[in-house]
C-alpha positions in Angstrom: 1.6 -34.3 -7.1 1.0 -30.6 -6.7 2.8 -28.7 -3.9 2.2 -25.3 -2.3 4.9 -22.8 -3.5 3.6 -19.7 -1.8 0.7 -18.8 0.5 -1.9 -19.3 1.6 -2.6 -15.5 1.9 -5.9 -14.6 3.4 -6.9 -11.5 1.4 -10.5 -10.5 1.4 -13.0 -10.9 4.3 -16.6 -9.8 3.5 -17.8 -7.2 6.1 -21.2 -7.0 4.6 -22.3 -10.6 4.8 -19.7 -11.9 7.3 -19.8 -15.2 5.4 -17.2 -15.0 2.6 -13.5 -14.7 2.2 -10.8 -15.2 -0.4 -7.5 -17.2 0.0 -4.7 -16.8 -2.6 -2.1 -19.6 -3.3 0.7 -20.3 -5.8 1.2 -24.0 -6.6 3.9 -26.1 -8.2 1.7 -27.4 -11.0 -1.9 -27.2 -12.4 -4.4 -28.5 -9.9 -7.6 -27.7 -8.0 -7.0 -25.7 -4.9 -9.5 -26.2 -2.0 -9.9 -24.4 1.3 -11.8 -26.3 4.1 -12.7 -24.7 7.3 -13.4 -26.4 10.7 -16.9 -24.9 10.8 -17.8 -26.6 7.4 -17.3 -23.5 5.2 -15.3 -24.2 2.0 -14.4 -23.2 -1.5 -12.4 -24.5 -4.4 -10.9 -23.3 -7.7 -8.8 -24.6 -10.5 -5.5 -22.9 -10.9 -4.6 -20.6 -13.8 -1.2 -20.3 -15.4 1.0 -17.2 -16.0 4.6 -17.4 -17.1 5.0 -21.1 -16.2 3.6 -20.5 -12.7 0.2 -21.7 -11.3 -2.1 -19.7 -9.0 -5.6 -19.8 -7.6 -7.8 -17.4 -5.6 -10.3 -19.5 -3.7 -13.6 -17.9 -2.7 -14.7 -19.4 0.6 -18.4 -19.4 1.3 -20.6 -20.5 4.2 -18.6 -18.8 7.0 -20.4 -18.0 10.2 -20.5 -14.2 10.9 -18.8 -13.2 14.1 -16.6 -16.3 14.3 -13.1 -17.5 14.0 -12.5 -20.8 12.3 -9.3 -22.8 11.4 -8.8 -23.8 7.8 -6.6 -26.1 5.8 -5.6 -26.0 2.1 -5.8 -29.0 -0.2 -4.4 -29.5 -3.7 -6.2 -32.2 -5.7 -7.6 -33.5 -2.5 -4.3 -33.7 -0.6 -3.6 -31.5 2.4 -0.7 -29.2 2.0 -1.4 -26.5 4.7 -0.7 -26.3 7.5 2.6 -28.2 7.1 3.2 -31.1 9.4 6.2 -29.5 11.1 4.5 -26.1 11.6 5.4 -24.5 14.9 2.6 -21.9 14.5 -1.0 -21.9 15.6 -3.6 -22.9 13.0 -4.3 -20.4 10.3 -7.8 -19.0 10.8 -10.4 -16.8 9.2 -12.2 -14.4 11.5 -15.4 -12.9 10.2 -17.1 -9.8 11.6 -20.5 -9.9 13.3 -23.0 -8.4 10.8 -24.6 -5.2 12.0 -28.3 -5.3 12.6 -29.8 -3.3 11.0 -27.3 -3.0 8.2 -25.3 0.2 8.5 -25.7 0.5 12.2 -22.7 0.6 14.7 -20.7 -2.7 14.7 -20.5 -4.8 17.9 -16.8 -4.3 18.3 -13.9 -2.2 17.2 -12.2 -2.3 13.8 -8.4 -2.6 14.1 -6.4 -1.5 11.0 -2.6 -1.9 11.0 -0.6 -0.3 8.2 3.0 0.4 7.0 5.1 0.3 3.9 8.6 -0.4 2.5 9.7 -3.9 3.4 13.0 -5.4 2.3 12.7 -9.2 2.6 14.2 -10.2 6.0 17.2 -12.5 5.8 17.0 -16.0 7.2 16.7 -16.2 10.9 20.3 -17.1 11.7 21.8 -14.4 9.4 22.7 -10.9 10.5 20.0 -8.3 9.7 21.7 -5.0 9.0 18.5 -2.9 9.3 17.2 -4.5 12.5 14.2 -6.7 13.2 11.3 -6.9 10.7 8.1 -5.4 12.1 6.0 -8.0 10.3 8.1 -10.9 11.6 7.9 -9.4 15.1 4.2 -9.0 14.9 3.8 -12.6 13.8 5.9 -13.8 16.7 3.8 -11.8 19.1 0.5 -13.1 17.8 1.7 -16.7 17.5 2.9 -16.6 21.1 -0.5 -15.3 22.4 -3.4 -16.7 20.4 -5.8 -14.6 22.5 -4.1 -11.3 21.7 -6.0 -8.7 19.7 -5.2 -9.1 16.0 -5.6 -6.5 13.3 -8.8 -7.0 11.3 -6.8 -6.0 8.2 -3.2 -5.2 7.3 -2.7 -2.4 4.8 0.6 -2.7 2.9 1.0 0.8 1.4 3.8 0.2 -1.2 7.2 -1.3 -1.8 6.1 -4.8 -0.9 9.1 -5.9 -3.1 12.2 -4.1 -4.3 12.7 -4.8 -8.0 15.7 -2.4 -8.2 17.4 -3.3 -4.9 17.8 -7.0 -4.8 19.4 -9.1 -2.1 22.6 -11.2 -2.4 20.5 -14.4 -2.6 18.3 -13.0 -5.4 21.4 -11.7 -7.3 22.8 -15.2 -7.3 19.5 -16.5 -8.9 19.6 -13.7 -11.5 23.3 -14.5 -12.3 22.3 -18.1 -13.0 20.0 -16.9 -15.8 21.9 -14.0 -17.5 24.9 -11.8 -17.5 24.6 -9.2 -14.8 27.1 -7.0 -16.6 24.4 -6.1 -19.1 21.4 -3.9 -18.2 19.4 -4.0 -16.0 22.2 -5.7 -14.1 21.2 -6.9 -10.6 17.7 -5.6 -10.9 14.9 -7.8 -12.0 14.2 -8.0 -15.8 11.1 -10.1 -16.4 8.2 -11.9 -15.0 10.2 -14.9 -13.8 12.6 -12.7 -11.9 9.7 -10.9 -10.2 8.6 -14.3 -8.9 11.9 -14.5 -7.1 11.1 -11.4 -5.1 7.8 -12.7 -3.9 9.4 -16.1 -3.1 12.0 -14.3 -0.9 9.5 -12.0 0.7 6.5 -14.2 1.3 8.3 -17.5 2.0 9.6 -16.1 5.3 8.0 -18.5 7.8 6.7 -15.8 10.2 5.3 -13.5 7.5 3.9 -16.5 5.7 1.9 -17.5 8.8 0.9 -13.9 9.5 -0.5 -13.3 6.0 -2.4 -16.6 6.2 -4.4 -15.5 9.2 -4.6 -11.6 8.9 -6.4 -10.3 5.9 -4.4 -7.8 3.7 -5.0 -4.9 1.3 -2.1 -3.8 -0.9 -1.1 -1.1 -3.3 2.1 -0.6 -5.2 4.7 2.2 -4.9 7.8 2.9 -7.0 10.2 0.2 -5.9 7.6 -2.5 -6.8 8.7 -1.5 -10.4 11.7 0.9 -10.1 12.8 3.9 -8.0 11.0 7.1 -9.0 8.6 5.3 -11.2 6.7 8.0 -13.3 8.4 10.9 -11.7 8.0 13.0 -14.8 7.4 12.9 -18.5 11.1 13.5 -19.2 11.9 10.6 -16.8 9.5 8.3 -18.6 10.9 9.3 -22.0 14.4 8.5 -20.9 13.3 5.1 -19.5 11.5 4.2 -22.7 14.7 4.7 -24.6 16.5 1.9 -22.7 16.4 -1.6 -24.1 15.1 -3.2 -20.8 12.3 -0.8 -19.6 9.4 -2.2 -21.7 9.9 -5.7 -20.3 10.4 -4.4 -16.8 7.2 -2.3 -16.6 5.0 -5.0 -18.4 6.3 -7.7 -16.1 5.9 -5.5 -13.1 2.3 -4.8 -13.8 1.6 -8.5 -14.7 3.2 -9.7 -11.4 1.4 -7.0 -9.4 -2.0 -8.1 -10.8 -1.3 -11.7 -9.9 0.4 -11.4 -6.5 -1.2 -8.2 -5.1 -4.1 -6.7 -7.0 -6.2 -9.8 -7.5 -6.6 -10.4 -3.8 -7.8 -6.8 -3.3 -11.0 -7.6 -5.1 -14.2 -8.7 -3.6 -15.9 -12.0 -4.7 -18.5 -9.8 -6.4 -15.8 -7.9 -8.3 -14.1 -11.1 -9.3 -17.4 -12.5 -10.7 -17.8 -9.5 -13.1 -14.1 -8.9 -14.0 -13.6 -9.7 -17.7 -9.8 -10.0 -17.3 -10.1 -12.5 -14.4 -12.6 -14.5 -16.5 -10.2 -14.5 -19.5 -7.2 -15.4 -17.4 -9.1 -18.4 -15.8 -10.4 -19.6 -19.2 -7.0 -19.6 -21.0 -4.9 -22.7 -20.9 -1.9 -20.3 -20.5 -2.9 -16.7 -19.6 0.5 -15.2 -20.1 -0.3 -13.4 -23.3 -3.7 -12.4 -22.1 -2.2 -10.7 -19.1 0.7 -9.3 -21.0 -1.7 -7.5 -23.4 -3.5 -6.0 -20.5 -0.3 -4.8 -18.9 0.9 -3.2 -22.2 -2.4 -1.4 -22.5 -2.3 -0.3 -18.8 1.2 1.1 -19.3 0.2 3.0 -22.5 -3.0 4.5 -21.1 -3.3 5.5 -17.4 -7.1 5.3 -17.7 -7.1 1.8 -19.1 -7.0 0.1 -15.6 -8.1 1.3 -12.2 -5.7 -0.1 -9.6 -7.4 2.0 -6.9 -10.2 0.3 -5.0 -12.7 0.7 -2.1 -13.1 -1.5 0.9 -15.6 -1.3 3.7 -15.2 -2.4 7.3 -18.5 -1.8 8.9 -18.8 2.0 9.3 -15.2 2.5 8.2 -14.5 3.2 4.5 -11.1 2.7 2.9 -10.1 4.1 -0.4 -6.7 2.8 -1.6 -5.5 5.2 -4.2 -3.0 4.5 -7.0 -0.5 7.4 -7.0 1.9 5.8 -9.5 0.3 4.4 -12.7 -2.6 6.9 -12.7 -0.4 10.0 -13.1 -0.6 12.6 -15.8 3.0 13.6 -16.6 2.7 16.4 -19.1 4.3 19.4 -17.3 1.4 21.7 -18.2 -1.3 19.3 -17.0 0.7 17.5 -14.3 -1.5 15.5 -12.0 -1.0 12.8 -9.4 -4.2 11.1 -10.5 -5.9 11.5 -13.9 -9.4 13.2 -14.2 -11.3 9.9 -14.4 -9.6 8.6 -11.2 -10.3 12.0 -9.5 -14.0 11.7 -10.4 -14.1 8.2 -8.9 -12.4 9.3 -5.7 -14.8 12.3 -5.3 -17.8 10.0 -5.8 -16.6 7.5 -3.2 -15.9 10.3 -0.7 -19.1 12.4 -1.2 -21.5 10.2 -3.1 -23.4 8.6 -0.1 -23.4 11.1 2.8 -23.6 9.6 6.3 -22.6 6.1 5.1 -19.4 6.0 7.2 -18.0 7.2 10.5 -14.4 7.2 9.5 -12.8 7.7 6.1 -9.3 6.3 5.3 -7.4 7.4 2.2 -4.6 4.9 1.6 -1.9 6.6 -0.6 1.6 5.4 -0.7 2.9 9.0 -0.9 2.2 11.4 2.0 -0.2 14.2 1.3 1.2 16.5 4.1 5.0 16.7 4.3 7.4 18.8 6.4 6.7 22.4 5.3 10.2 22.8 3.9 9.9 19.6 1.8 6.4 20.6 0.6 7.6 24.0 -0.5 10.7 22.6 -2.2 8.6 20.2 -4.2 6.1 23.0 -5.2 9.0 25.2 -6.1 10.6 22.5 -8.2 7.3 21.8 -10.0 7.0 25.5 -10.8 10.5 25.5 -12.3 9.9 22.4 -14.4 6.7 23.8 -15.9 8.5 27.0 -16.8 7.6 29.6 -14.3 11.2 30.9 -14.5 12.4 31.2 -18.0 9.9 29.0 -19.8 9.4 25.2 -20.1 12.6 24.8 -22.2 14.8 27.2 -20.2 17.7 26.7 -17.9 15.7 26.7 -14.8 13.4 24.0 -16.1 16.4 21.8 -17.0 17.9 22.4 -13.5 14.5 21.6 -12.0 14.3 18.3 -13.7 17.7 17.3 -12.4 16.9 18.3 -8.9 13.5 16.5 -9.0 15.2 13.2 -9.8 18.1 13.6 -7.5 15.9 14.6 -4.5 12.9 12.3 -5.2 10.6 15.3 -5.4 7.5 13.5 -6.5 4.9 13.5 -3.6 1.5 15.2 -3.7 3.2 18.6 -3.3 5.1 18.0 -6.5 1.7 17.9 -8.3 0.3 21.2 -7.1 -3.1 21.0 -8.7 -3.7 17.5 -7.3 -2.6 18.6 -3.9 -5.1 21.5 -3.9 -7.8 19.1 -5.3 -7.2 16.5 -2.6 -7.1 19.2 0.2 -10.3 20.7 -0.9 -12.0 17.3 -1.2 -11.0 16.4 2.3 -12.1 19.8 3.6 -15.5 19.5 1.9 -16.0 16.0 3.3 -15.1 17.2 6.8 -17.5 20.2 6.5 -20.5 18.2 5.5 -23.5 18.1 8.0 -23.1 14.4 8.3 -19.3 14.5 8.3 -17.3 11.5 9.6 -15.6 11.7 12.9 -12.2 11.3 11.3 -10.6 11.5 7.9 -7.1 9.9 7.9 -4.7 9.9 5.1 -2.5 6.8 5.5 0.9 6.8 3.8 4.4 5.4 3.8 7.4 5.9 1.5 9.5 8.3 3.5 11.1 5.8 5.9 9.9 7.4 9.2 6.6 7.9 11.0 4.8 11.1 11.9 1.4 12.7 12.5 0.5 16.0 10.8 -2.8 17.9 11.2 -4.1 20.7 8.9 -5.9 23.8 10.0 -8.1 25.8 7.6 -8.9 29.4 8.5 -12.5 30.0 9.7 -12.8 32.5 6.8 -12.2 29.7 4.3 -15.1 29.2 1.8 -17.4 26.6 3.5 -15.7 27.1 6.8 -13.3 24.9 8.8 -14.0 21.1 8.9 -15.8 19.6 11.8 -14.2 16.2 11.2 -10.7 15.7 12.5 -8.4 15.4 9.5 -5.0 13.8 9.9 -1.9 12.7 7.9 -0.7 9.4 9.4 2.6 8.3 7.9 4.3 5.0 8.9 7.4 3.6 7.2 9.4 1.4 7.0 8.3 -2.0 8.0 11.8 -3.3 7.3 14.3 -0.8 5.8 16.7 2.0 6.8 17.2 5.7 6.4 20.6 7.5 6.4 21.4 9.8 9.3 21.6 12.9 7.1 18.1 12.3 5.8 16.8 11.9 9.3 18.3 15.3 10.1 16.8 16.8 7.0 13.3 15.7 7.9 13.7 17.1 11.4 14.9 20.4 10.0 12.0 20.4 7.6 9.5 20.9 10.5 11.6 23.6 12.2 10.9 27.4 12.1 14.0 27.9 10.0 12.9 25.1 7.7 9.5 26.8 7.2 11.2 30.1 6.4 13.5 28.5 3.9 10.6 26.8 2.3 8.7 30.0 1.8 11.8 31.6 0.2 11.8 28.7 -2.3 8.1 29.0 -3.0 8.4 32.7 -3.6 11.2 32.2 -6.0 9.2 29.6 -7.9 6.0 31.7 -7.8 4.4 28.6 -6.3 1.8 30.4 -4.2 0.7 29.3 -0.7 -1.5 26.4 0.3 -5.1 27.2 1.4 -4.4 25.8 4.8 -1.5 25.3 7.2 -0.5 22.2 9.0 1.7 21.2 11.9 3.4 18.1 13.2 1.5 16.7 16.2 3.6 13.6 16.6 7.1 12.3 15.6 9.2 12.0 13.7 9.9 8.4 14.7 12.6 6.3 13.0 12.8 2.5 13.0 11.0 -0.6 11.7 7.4 0.1 12.7 3.7 -0.3 12.3 0.7 2.0 13.1 -2.7 0.6 14.2 -5.9 2.6 14.1 -8.6 1.3 16.4 -12.1 2.6 15.4 -15.3 2.0 17.2 -18.4 4.0 16.6 -17.1 7.5 16.3 -14.2 6.9 18.5 -10.7 6.6 17.2 -7.3 5.7 18.7 -3.8 5.3 17.3 -0.9 3.1 18.3 2.6 3.0 17.0 4.9 0.1 17.7 8.5 -0.5 16.7 10.4 -3.8 16.3 13.5 -3.7 18.6 16.1 -6.2 19.6 16.0 -7.4 23.2 17.5 -10.1 25.4 14.8 -12.5 24.5 14.9 -11.6 20.8 12.9 -9.0 18.8 10.0 -7.4 20.5 7.3 -4.9 19.5 7.6 -1.9 21.8 4.8 0.7 22.0 6.1 4.1 21.1 2.8 6.0 21.0 -0.8 5.5 22.2 -3.1 8.4 21.5 -6.9 9.0 21.5 -7.9 10.8 18.3 -11.6 11.4 19.1 -13.9 11.1 22.0 -17.5 10.0 21.8 -18.1 12.4 19.0 
């Protein structure tokens, strides 16, 4: 008899028709997975096999727009979800009311919660050294109050699992398979070991229920594979000389496709995706998916991990800032030319189609000025502005880059300028959206930054409000000295020091300036954007211990726009 290993995860809810959704599951053996809803909607799919594991992504059809319906999961006709001893409310699918006419203002607000960087929380009775998990705490709040406003979607902006920083429990499982004295030691080595990470992270009862009832969008960051993944061409060359890297990257991309990327796709995308068709048709899709991952690693243009989602008049672009990079120092780019063309078309290709534009990028676009200038200085040294590409400064720059994690948008100066200009252009259009928000994580704290272009800039200053909204971690930590460094990075002295570095590196100055308008905040946290018409508001909550257990405490509530 088939059992449910992981899931269900409610992934995609169709905001155009209001009648479709997808639900992802991992099962213990080959079977047919079925989702049945209380309102009569349903869907089923046979499982596919990868690496000895069995999965299905079920497309549910016939949902009623503007409704909430409970659902159950059956495997070969036997109910496996919800479990009999569940203490949680029923898992539900909530569909939006379809705008009439299409493209008009939706009936209610769109709530988008986001964050990144989540170590798997330890079992409930064990000590948690980094404090309460924000996702666990959100789940507890929603479970305790079924009438509470829920996010319409949860954006997980990277480091959903940590392949290079494993828990004690996972290390015991690894040691049962191989000698941890040999590389890669206590880090994961292959596909099977990646499944341990998802087991640990998604089997958490609170998170399991939360992800079964709140739709999610995901994108990877470095720790989903390894710290500083694709920092530079020299870094990649060094990794490729190790005996374990090839299997790590191939398995990382395979597992990401199965556990995260597949659920990002719409039913229409799934129906036309040749890889998904080949995986489902194969008795065992391991080699099919492996060939795809090998090709994706060899050629950044082979696979587009970025994607677009729509939530009424809100457009989300989730942008791959890891696998799409160009690492040649003289052509260095955060995203390759093909990816940049796709992004530009999605931003500017259909004017007036959205009221709010969200750019999901795991790495912040706007950093503290000192950090930004240090990364631009470092990039200039590495490409040879001082002493040539093979000189001493270039070698020192590469060492500093790796030691300091200098790999954000600022470390790819041409891409930083390109993104900045694209956002300015979108914000200056006659039918510009009310807000353009870059949503990021990675840096283990939260802040708000706002750019300002001079009125004399070509094309003028934007009419849309443009913001960098950074929220991290969901469940992790940051050393005190790093906290102090980020605070100093925003200070007047930090700005001065940054300009000194930029001048030394001949890095030039950005076309605009920006300032911090909120934060920094440190803790396990989530941000939520509430968007309605052309109005926008932002909330930041942190998970904190209290007498009655962990609670979400509101740190910030801010209106971003008025009636527009």
